[in-house]
N, C-alpha and C positions, 0 to 999 in steps of 0.2 A: 898401242902396246898393251899386252896383257899383264895383269898384276900377278905376282908370284905368291901373294898372300893366300893362306888357306883359312877356311872357316871351320869352326868346331861343329861337331854334330849337335843337333838340338837335344836338350834334356826334356824328356816327356814327364811332366809332373801331373800328379793327381789334382783335379780341380776341386776347389772348396774343401780343403782338408783342415781348415781352421788352424789349430795348433799342432796338428799331426802333419809335419812336413816330411815328405818322402818323395822319391821319384822312381819312375818305372824302370829306368836303366839300372839303378841300384838293386832293385828286386830281381831283375833279369840276371844280372851277374851273380848275385848272392845265392839265388835258389836254382839257377840253371833252367829257368822256365821261359816260355814265350810271352809276348805281349798279350796274346789271346788268353793265356792262363791267368795272367794278372787281372785282366778285365773281367774274367769269369769270377775270380775271387772277390773283386770289388762288388760285382752284382750280388754275390752270395752273402757277404758279411759286411759290406759297407766300406767306407774309406779310411777307417781307423787303422793306423799303421800296425799296431800290435795284433789286431784281428786278422789282417791280411797276411802278416808274417806267419801266424799260427796256422792259418788255412793252407798256405803254400808249404809249410814245413810238414803238415799232415799228409800232403799229397806225394811226398818223396817216397 
């Protein structure tokens, strides 16, 4: 018999963010960007939440 329970989608978190806790899904929803855009931002400015947000806001 199959279970009717559903699982939630995984939350993609940035690795090693120390005290800067943020997740990729939040950024995708907030800025309307793709995962690739966020990864490019992280490569460009690092994993600091404020820097990533500023980078993504500048791309709008």
